[in-house]
N, C-alpha and C positions, 0 to 999 in steps of 0.2 A: 670778465669776458661775457656777453650778453645773446648768448647764440642759445639753439635748441641743443642741450646735453647731449650724450648715451652712457651706455654702462660703463664703466669701469672694465668688466672681464673683456665686451665689443673692443673698446679702445686699445686692450692689452694684445685683443688678439691680430689687431690690426699694425702690422709693420711692414711698409710699402718697400723696404730695402733691406740687404741680410747689412749685419753687423759684424761681419766676420772681416771686413778687412781692417786689419787696426795701422793702415798706414795710413796715420793721421794727415801727412800733408793734402794726400787727395782724397779727403773725406771729408764730406760737412754735414754736421749731426745738425736736423731743426726739431724742433720740441713745439708743436702747433696746436691748434684745437681742432679738432674731427672736424670732418667737413666743413673746410675753412680755406678752403681754396681751389679754384678752377683747376681741374686734371692736367691740363694743355700746358698752362702754364708751369706748373711744377714739374713736368716733364721735360722742358724744355730749357732749361736751367742748363744742366748736364754741356747741352750742344753752347748754348749761348758764352757760357764761363771760358771755354775751350776755343770759342771764336775770338771772346775778348784777352786772353792769355796767354795762349797755348798750350793751357796747361789741362791735361783729364781732374773729373772731380767725380767723387760718387755720392750722390743724392741721399744721405738717411734719412727718412723722414718719420717722424715718432710724432704720435697722439694722444692729448691727455683731456679730460675732461673736468676737473678741479683745479681753481687758480692756487689751494695752497699746498697741493698733494704734487703738483708740479715744481712748485717752489722747494716745497722740502726735498726733491730729489736732489734739484742744483746744490740747497745750502748746506745739507745734513749730508746726503749721500756725494757731494763734488762732480755730480756726473757732468760729463763732458762735454753737453751740447754747444756747439759755437753761435746759435739763434736761436730766441724760445722768445714766443711772442704772449706774453701777460696781459694783464687789464694794470688799469693806470694805477692802482691804490697798492697793486704789486711791484711796478715799478717802481712806485715812491720805496714802498720798502726797500727796495735793493740798492737804490741809490744810498738811502739812510747806512746800509749794512756794507756798503761799499762789495758788493754785490756782480757789478757791471764794470765792464772795458769798455772805452770808448770807440766808436764806430770809426773808424779808418778814416775817415771821407776823401783825406789825398789819394790815397792808393786810386781812385777811379778817373779816368782821364775825363777831360772836358766835352768830349764825342759822347761818352753816355753816360756821364750827372746827370740821373733821375732824381735825386735829394730834394732840390727845387721844385716837384712838381708838388708837395705835401701843402694845404690852406694854411698859409700864416695863422689862421685863426688855430687849428690844431696845434700848429708849434707854440702860441703862447699860454693855453691853454695847458699842455705840459709841462712850460717852466714855472708855474704855480705849486708845482710836484717839488721845485726846487728845495732841497734840504739846509741851504746855505744859501748867501749873494751868489758868492764866486762859482757856482755853478753852475753851469748854461748847460740843461737837460737834454737840447737839443743832439747837444755830443754825445748822449748815450741812448738814447732813444728815438724811435723813428714810426710814425702815427702810421697803421694799417685801416681798420674800422673803426665807425663812431655813430652813437644813435641818444636817445632821449629816453624817459619812462615814463609811462602815460599809462591810461586805460585803454585796452581792446574792450570794443563793447559791442550788441546784437543789437541794433536799432529797431528791430521786430519789437522788442521786450524795452528800451532805453532811448529815452529822448537825449539828444546831444546837451542840451541848456544843464540837465540834472548832472552833467559829468564836467561839470565847470570848473567844480571844487572837490580838492578834495577829502570832503565833508560827505561825497558819494556815500565812503566807507559806512557811515552811521546811519542811516538813510534806511529807515526798515522797512521800504516798500523791496528792498534787495537784500533781504532774508535769504544764508544760505543760499545766494548766488552772486558770489563774489571770491571768486579764486583769487589767492595771493602767491607771490613769487615766493619762494623757500630761500630767499638771500636777505639777511637781516639788513646787512648796508645800505642795499639801495631802497628797502622800504623804509627805516628810520633816515634816509637823505630826503626823501620827500614825505613825511608825511612832520619830520622835525619845521619844516615850510610852512606847514599847515598852522602847526600847534605856534607859531608865532608869527603868523603872517600880522596881525594886528601892530605888536610892534617892529617886523619890516615897515609897512604903511607908515609908521610914526619915524622912521629914520631911526628908529634907538639900536638895531642889530642889520646886517646885513645876512643876506643868504650866502655869501663864500663864508661868513663865519660860522653861522648855524653847522652848514657841512662840515666843516672842514672840523671846530672846536666841541668835540663831544665832553660835555658835563652831565653830572649828575643828573640837574635838574631838568635836562633838555631831553633824555634818557628816559626819565618818569614822566616829561609830559606826553613822549611819543605812547611810550608803554598805556598812560590812560587813555588816547585816541583808540587805541586796539585793543583794549580791553571792553570797551563800547563798541566797538565793532565787533565782536564775536560772532553775535548772532546770523551776522551778514554774512562773514566769511564760510563757505561751504569746505575749504581745503588750503594746503599750503604745497604748489607745483614748482614740478622743473621742468616738466618737456609736457605733460596730459593737459596742458592747458587750451591749446586751440582744439583740440578734440573735446571738450566737454562745451566750448565754447560752441562749436560747428550745432552740434549735438540739441544745443538749446539748454543743456543742462544748468550751463552758465550765461550769463548774463554779463557778466564782468570777470575783465583779470589785469590786474595791477600786475604791468609785463614793458617788455624791453622793444623799442619800435623796428626791431631786425627781427625777433617772435613777430611782430604786431603783423607786421608785411605776411613773414609767411604763412600766418595764419590765415589772413585776408586772404590769400591767394589760393590756397589750399580749401576754405570755404566756399569759394566763389565757381570752385569748379563741383561744386555739391550741392549750389543754386540757394546759397547762404551768402547774404549783404553780413560782414564784418567792419565797421570802422579802429579808426583809433583818435586819442584825443589828450594833449597835455595841461593840466587843469589849470589856472590862475594864477593860483599861491607860487606856482613854479615846481621845478624837476631838479634832478640832475643830470647831464651829461657825459656820457662816458666813452672809456676808447679804450683799444687795445691795441698795441706799438710793440714792434720789433726792438729787439735787446741781445747783446751778446755777452754772454755769461762769464762772473769771473774763473769759471771753470773751462772756458772753450781754447780746443788745439789747435783752427787753424781760421785764426779772425783773419785774413785777408779773404779768406770766399765766403764768410759770412755778412762781408760788407758787398760783397758784390753781390749777393744773393738779397740782402737789402736793399740796396740799390734796383735790381732787376725789377723787386715787387713794387718799386715806384715808379717805372716806367710806364706811360699815361695806358697805353694798350693793357697793359696787363691792370693795373689797377681797376680798367674797365670792366675786365672779364673776368677778376676777383668777384669784383660787386655786383655783377650780373649774373655770377654762378651762386652765390651763398646768398643774393639778399640782402646782404647788407651794405651799408653805404661807406664808402673807401674814403679815404681821408685826402688823398690827391685831389687838388683842387687849387694848386697854385697860380702863377700865371702860364706856364708851359706846359701843364694840364689840364684846363679849364676848358678847353676848346674841346679837345678829346670827349671828355666828360658829360658835358652837356650836350654836341652835336649828340649822344645818343640820349640822356635823361630828358631833356626838356622839349615835350611836347606838347601844344595848344590844344590840340584835340584832344588828346587826354585827360588834359590837366588844363581845362579852361581858365579857373583862378590861379591867380598868380601870389609868387611868397616871393617875398623878398628874404634873397640868400647873400648879400654882397657881405655879410659875414664871413662869409666862407670861400665867395669867388671874388671879393676886391670891389675896389668904387665904382672903378672903368669898365665901360663897354669891353664889351668880349665878340670877338667876330668869330663866327659861323658859319659854312657856309655862305660869306660872303655877305651876310646878315649881323648887323649889330645889335649885340642883346643886352639888354641894359639888366645887372645882375639883381639891382632893385624891384624887377616883376618877372619875374623867368617860370615859366609854364613848368612845372618839377612836381614830382609825389612830396605830398607835404608831410608824409610816415617818415619817406627818407631825407627831408629836404624842413625842418622845421621853420615861422618864419622867424624873422631876426626877432621881432617881437615876443614872440615864445624863449626864442635862447640867450635873449636878455634877461630872463627872470630862470635859467637852469645856473648849477652853480657845480663844479669839477667835486667826486667824491674822495675821498683823502684814504689814509690807510689810518686806520683806528687806531694805532700805537698801543699805549698800554691800555686802552677804551675797553678794548677788543673782548676782553672776557665780561667788562659792564656791559656792553651790548648782545653777548652772546647771553648773560645771562635773562636779562628781559626778555632775550627773544625764544628764549625754554619757557619762561613762565606762564609767555603768550600762547605758547601751542599748546600746554600741558593746562589752561586754566578753561572751566567751565562754565 
């Protein structure tokens, strides 16, 4: 998950509905990231479900802040959450460990079937998580939010041209001015592309292979880059990066696009201009998605809830509220999303978002919009030329300990 995290204590203290009702046939337990939904959308589900099914359901909504902690509650504690919203590598791990139940899409009438609103781009990326060729990943998960990883930067101190490569982390000009996300998978997944840029260019290896297949040699290569970058790194952050950037204490922050947009907006309110860039070697493209865990008790309501979240109006409301980009962009949702997001006055430069919205023109308010040239926020919707250089981050599997060991060595190194 690539968003602002809150403390475990804060999350534990916020439970928006009592779990005292043990009638699980009329109770839906949802586990989602903190501050990751529009409150009106959430509040409207119980009534919508009653209107569709004639049945009452109580929504019990809990929040988490760490993928692995939430997974442990399900895998080890056998917690009976009906809906869970983990990141892509956790979804992949749950598929491998047989911890997911298929989403029962056949329960949803055609009149309210919104699963097709998800962009085929997202569905295609999710299929890369399949543990075997006979597993159709879209049977088990539906995309919610997505984005990229890059640099947030302060143009007052940094020229955009200085950040076209991940080599920026080695630039002595930025000594003690770079914040690094305390997220070893994300950092590894982008710096391995830098470390092997020559091999990528020569066609000896591709980005997907580099990110997916974690080897001792590749881990060592990333370790050496990070060791060389130590003088430039001022700290390892989860949530304070935007504040440091706004104050000008830090000039660069390796971060997620959603956090970047949040920081850009907050800084603008304080009269500070920030920007975001994805270096030319490539990056990772990340996703969070809805799943039904193995120990769920109300699969019917869970399926309806996931479908409800795919409704175009709800997807847009969630996206607008939390500042991340919805996975909704399929044929039946594109017009709704673009009616709100496509804005030539605010975004005079165009981006090619045909990878996400499809190749055909999209009619919005009587105008046929060309998906190859849309006026969209480039932090939200990166140009196709950037996405073509991005790879999906995967479950580290047995290489997890190797990555953790490398990460700890780097953080302790002087």
